C-alpha positions in Angstrom: 80.9 -50.3 236.0 81.0 -54.2 235.6 77.0 -54.2 234.8 77.3 -51.5 232.2 79.9 -53.9 230.3 77.7 -57.1 230.6 75.0 -55.1 229.1 76.9 -53.6 226.4 77.9 -57.6 225.7 75.0 -58.9 225.7 73.1 -56.4 223.5 76.0 -56.9 221.2 75.8 -60.6 221.3 71.8 -60.8 221.1 72.2 -58.6 218.0 74.6 -60.7 216.4 72.2 -63.9 217.4 69.3 -62.2 215.6 71.4 -61.2 212.3 72.5 -65.3 211.9 68.8 -66.2 212.7 67.3 -64.3 209.9 69.7 -65.1 207.5 69.2 -68.7 207.7 65.9 -69.1 205.5 65.5 -73.1 207.1 65.3 -71.8 210.3 62.9 -69.1 209.6 60.7 -71.7 207.9 60.7 -73.8 210.6 60.3 -71.3 213.3 57.2 -69.3 211.8 55.3 -71.7 209.8 55.6 -75.0 211.0 53.2 -74.4 213.9 50.8 -73.0 211.5 51.1 -76.2 209.3 50.5 -78.4 212.6 47.8 -76.2 213.9 46.0 -76.7 210.5 46.7 -80.4 210.2 45.4 -81.4 213.4 42.8 -79.0 213.6 41.6 -80.6 210.4 42.0 -84.1 211.5 40.1 -83.7 214.6 36.5 -82.1 214.1 35.1 -83.1 217.4 34.0 -80.9 220.5 34.1 -81.7 224.2 30.6 -82.9 225.2 28.6 -80.7 227.4 30.9 -77.5 226.7 30.6 -76.4 223.1 34.1 -75.9 222.9 35.6 -77.5 219.7 38.8 -79.0 219.3 40.1 -76.7 217.0 39.7 -74.1 219.8 41.4 -76.6 222.1 44.6 -76.7 219.7 44.7 -73.3 219.2 44.7 -72.2 222.7 47.4 -74.8 223.7 49.6 -73.5 220.8 49.3 -70.3 221.9 50.1 -71.2 225.3 53.3 -73.2 224.3 54.7 -70.2 222.2 
């Protein structure tokens, strides 16, 4: 019984948090577009490749950002 109540409370709280997040345009901008801007900036500056591997710095930045989230 207690776990069902906790689950309902968690779902209600999660829904509230998601609605509040999508109402704030500033949060949405920095959450979704800032990583893309940083990736384009860093990949544009560093155009080298790792010697002996054929891996470019753009590939390293992309996998790093995907790994971090």
